[in-house]
N, C-alpha and C positions, 0 to 999 in steps of 0.2 A: 362414259363421262358420269360422274356422280351427280345425283340430283341435289338441289339446294338443301332439302330437309335432311340429307344424309351427312352433311358437313356440320360439325359442332361449332357453334358461335360463342359458347360460353365455356369458361375454363374454371376448374376447381383448384383451390389451393392445395398444397401438398398435404397439409393437416386434414383438410376435409376429405380428400381422396383416401388417405390412410384410414380414417375413421369409417368411411363408407365401405371400404374394402374388407375390413374386419367383420362386417355383417354377412359376408358371403361365405356360406359353408362350402369347404373344399369338396365335400361329398357330392355336391351338385354336379361337378365336372365328372366324378366317377360314375354317377347315375346316368348322365348323358352318354358316357362312353358305353355303359352296359346296354343302353337302348340302341346305340349305333351297331354294336356287335350283334344283338338279337335281330335287328332289321336286316343286317347283311346276310346272316346265315339263314334267314327265313325267306329272303327275296332274290338273292343273287346266286349266280353260278359259283360254286365253291370248288376251288382247285384242290385235288387230292392226289395222293400217291398210292397206287394199287387199291383204291377205295378207302384209304385212311386219310384223315386229317392229321397233318404233321405238326405236333406241338413241341417246340423246343423250350425246355425249362432251364433258365440260367440266371445267375446273379452278378451284381457288380457293386461298386462302392461310389458314393458321391461325397464331395466335401461341401459342408453347409456353412452359412455365415456363423461366426463365433459370437454368441451372446449368452447371457446367463440362462435364458429360456431354452436355447438349443442344447447347451451343455447339460442342463438338468434332464432334458428329454432323451438326447441321443448319446451323450457321453463325450469325453475329451480324450484325445490320443496324441502320443508323441510323434512329432514330425522330424524327418532328417534334415529339414531346412532350417538352419540357424537356431536349432534347438527349441523351436516353437512348438506349441500344441495346436491341434486342429480339431474340428468337429467333423466326425464321419458318420454316415448312415449307410445301411445296406439297402440296395434295391433288388428286386427280383421280378422276373416276368415268366408268364406262360405265353409263348409267342407262336402264332400260326405262321410258319416260315414260307408257305406257298402263297398265302393271301396277304402276308405282311400286316398282320393284325396282332396287337397286344390284347389277348382275351382276358388277362388278369395281370395287374401290376401292383407291387407293394413297396412302400418306403417305410423302413422300420429301423430299430436300434441295430447297430452293428453286431451286438452280442447274440442276436437271434440267428441261428444257423441256417445255412442254405438248405439242409435236409428238411428242417421244420417248415420252411417256406415252400419247398417243393411239394411237400405233402398237402399243404393248404391250397396250392394251385390245382391239385388234382380234383378239387371240388368242381372245377370248370371243365373237366375231362370226363370221357365216358366211352361207351361202346362206339367203335368206329374211329377211335383216336389211336395214334402211335406217338408216344412221347420219346423225345430224344434228350439224352443227358451227356454232359461232358464227363471227363474221367474223375472229377472230384465228387461225383454224386453216387456211383454204384454202391449199393449196400442191400443186404437181404431185406431190411425193413422197408426201404423205399420201393424196391421192386414188388414186395408184397402189397404195399399200399396202392401201387400203380395197377396191379392186377385186380385188386378189390374194386377200384374205381371203374373197372370194365375196359381199361386201356391196355394196349400192348406197349412194350418198351424196346428201345435200342440204345445202348450206351457204350462209350469207350471206357475200358478199364485200365488202371495203372498196372502194367504187366508185373512189376516187382512186388505188388501186393497180392496177387492172385496166383496161386500155385498152378491152377489149371491153365491160365493164360501163359505162364512162364514155360510150362511143358509144351504147349501148342507152338510157341515161337521157336522153340528148340527142335521141334519135330518137323517131319515132311508133310504132315497133315495140314489141310486148309481149314478144317473146322471139326469140332467135336460137340456132342450133346452130353451134358452132365447135369447133375442135380446140385443145387447149392442149399446150404442149411444155415440157420442162425448160429452166431457165435455164443459162447458161454454167457457173456454179459447180457446179450439180447435175450437168451433163453430165461435168465433170471427175471428180466423185466417183463417178459411175456407171462411168466408164471405168476408174478404179482398181479398182473392185469387179468389173469384167467384166460389168456389167449393160447390156443393150441395151434401152433404154426407148423404146417406141413412143408416139406422140402419143395423147392421150385425147380422144375425142369427147364434148363436154359440151353441155348445154342451159342457156343463160343466160336467166333469167326476171325481168322487171321487175314489182315489186309496189309498190302505193301504200298508204302507211299512212294512218290516220285523220287524222293531222296534215297530210297532203299531201306528206310527205317520200317520196321514191322510193328504194327499195332494190332490189338485184339478188341473186337466188339463183342458185346453180350446182348442177346435178344431173346424175347419170348416167342418170336416167329419161328416155329419149329419145322414148318412144311418146306422141305428142300426143293420140291418141284414148283410150288407156287412162288417161293421166295428164294431163288437160286443164289449161290455164293456171290456171283459177280455183281449183283445189284446193291450190295450193302456199302461198298465204298462210296458210290455216288449218293446213296441215301444218307449216310452219315455226314457227308459234305454239306448237305442241305441245312444242317444244324447251324452252319455259319451265319444264316440269316438273322439269328438272334444277336449275334455279335455286331452285325451291321446295324441293327436297330439301336443298340447302345451307342454306336458311333454317331448315328443320326441324332439321338437324344442329347448327347453331350457336346457335339461340335456344331451340327447344323442348327439345332434348337437351343444350344448353349444352356442345358439344363442346370449346370452348376453356377451359372451367372444369374442367381436368383434376383427377382425384382423387389424383394422385401426381406427383412431379417426375422420376422416373427415366424413361428411354426405354422400359423394359419397361412401366411403368404407362401411359405415353402411348399406346403401341401397343395395349395392352389396352383402354383407353377407346375408341380409334378403331374397332377392329374390333367391339367390343361394341355401340357405337352403330349401326354399319352393320347388325349382326345384329338389333338391336332394331327398327330401321326396317323391315327386310325381313320380320321375323316379323309385325309389325303389318299390313303390306300383304297378306301371304298370308292371315292370319286374316280380314281384311276383304274379300278378293276374293270376287266372286260374290254380294255382298249387295245389289246394285242392285235385283234383282227383288223383294226383301223390303221395300223402302222404299215407303211409300204415295205414289203419284204423283198422287192426286186432290187436289192442293193448288195454291195460287197459284204457288209456286216449286217447282222440283225440289230435292230434298234429297240430301245426301251425308254420309258418316261424318265426325264431328268427329275429325280425326286427333290433335289435342292430347290429348283425353280418351282416345282409343283407345291411343295410345302410353303414357299414364300407367297404364292398366289392364294393358297387357302388361308394363310395368316392374314393377308390383306382383306379378305372377304368374309371371314368366319362370322363376324358380328351380323353382317347382312344375311347370312344363311339362317340365322335365328330370329331376325326381325322383319324381313320382307314377307308380305302376305303371299306372294307368288314367286317362288325361287327357281322355277323351271328354266327360265331364260338365263338367269345368273349361272346355274349349274352348267348349261350348255356352253356358255362363254368360258367358264373355267376349264371344261374338258377340251375345248378348242385350243386354249392356251397350253394345256398339257401336251397336246399333239404337235404343237408348233415348237416345242422344246424337247428334242430327243437326244439321246446319247447312244453311240455304237457299243455293242457288246463285243469286246475283244476276247475270243476264247483262249484258254490255256495260259492266262497271265498269272504269275505268282510273284510274290515279293517276300524276302526274308523278314520274319517277324522280329522287330526290335524290342528288346527286353529291358532297355535302360529306362531311367525315370521319364515318365511321359510329360509332354508339354500340356499346359493348361488348355490351349486351343491350337488347332492345326490350320496352317495357311491353305491347305488343300480343301478345307471345308469352309465355304464362304458363310459369313454371317447373314442373317435374314433381316 
């Protein structure tokens, strides 16, 4: 039960609320998120794959409220719906897929490319990290930047764009090790910058999907004994966690359903949603051992209800002098709302125009 002093008895007008809100710097939410991330990696048990922290880097797009301010900042684009124009922005994340944490997130103009943003995310990666990329990312420049950061990489390549991958798919070999070099345009760019780029020794690995389709992965993990061929299919599948995080942002937290039209409000909502998701992941981490395993299925925390509970109590987490009791209650609520993990489930990916919101993701 809420204490009397925790219930507001006064109400602000819409104008007063809007004016007060404009005084809040969105960077405050970003800094709180950085503090949460630092606290987690300093004090919690961190899940890893073969000693690596798995960081998936991927991007998406969001539709913003259409105002003169947002058009000036983000740009206006043609829509297929009734010949209208919309405002679009690009979002990009470096996401720890095993611990379900967004270690870096950006909301920028759509004109800024995913490769540029990926290189910026690498500032938060280093030795002991393995970065996972989808097939739109592989390039000599990005792989070079990844290795410079101290990280290793694993990515899916577009077979039609890589001669090595094409020959591997057509052969009976499971994998080959080969060197990749910068293209002519990149060489000219490096020359202007005074960069001497050496070729990168990579491992190309062929994997076969359940559908029979053959894909090729490229990685800097060259040790075949330590990282045998058969581990890479499951490894790359873990990248799907970043896709799920975008689903959570857009449908469970309704990221595109912004609570204001100003760019300040948009950035507030964006960073607040990232903070909300990370707090939920941190509070639910380490609960696997407390879930009863003597059942037909393995169970996991219901993240929809978990995020809803954190959303209800987030203000109290930052205002109560003693939050231990509150955190314990939140964790008990997490454990009372579990979902079964049904193995080997798969659904055909629909590529038609997406709905704004999905009925299978409940609003909070």
